[in-house]
N, C-alpha and C positions, 0 to 999 in steps of 0.2 A: 451488210453493214449499214445500209440506208434505213432498214427497218429499225435497227437498234438506235440509230440517230433520231428517228421519228419518236420512238418511245421516250428517249431522254428529253427531247424538246417538248413533247406533250406533257411529260411529268412536271417540267419546270413551268409551263404555262398554267397548269392546274394549280400548282403550288402558289404561284404569283396571284392567281385569281383569289384563292383563299386568303392569302396574306393581305391583299388589298381590302377585301371585304371584312377581314378580322375574324373569320370563322374557319375551323378546320374542315377539310373535306373528309367525309367518312370513307373508311377503307384504306387509309394510309397512302402508300406509294401507288398502289393499284387505282385507288380512288382519284388521286391526282392525275394519273395518266388518262383515265377515262374522262374526267372533267376537262382535261386539256384537249383531248380529241373532239369531244362533243362541243366544247367551247369554240374550238377552231372551226368546226363545221358550221355552227350557228352564227359566229361572227362573220365568217366569209359569206354565208347566205344572206345575211342582213346588210352588211357593210361593204361587201365586195372584197376583192384581193388587192390591197394596196399596202404600202409600207415595206419594210425589210422582210425578206423571206429567208427563214432558216429551217432546215430540215423539212421543206415542203409546206411550212406553215407561214402565212402572212401574220407577223407577230402581233401588230396592233389590233386588227380585228379579232385575232384569236384570244388575246388577253381580255378584251371587252366581252367576248362571248363566254369565256370561262368565268368572269365575274357574274354574268347573268345566270349561268348554270349553277354556281355555288349559291347565289341568292335563292333560286328556285328550290334546290336541294335542302337548304336550311329551312325554308318555310314549310316544305313538305314534312321534314323530320320533326320539326317543332310541333306541327299539327298532330302528328301521329303519337307523340309523347304525351300530349294532353289527354288524348282519348283513352 
């Protein structure tokens, strides 16, 4: 049950990151989950683990990390579309 809860929270974090940036995460739900997990890892690595923790994720650094991941993904995908 803990793994399912982590998938749900990771998906919501990825979705919020895309919503704040104003760009969709490629891959739909799976893309949101991946962006949420990578964003949580990146945010915790850079900012540390502070704020409320839900499903094993420190929410504030995870959302900030997901925003960074979505921005990087958007820039990479925009660059490959031009080529």
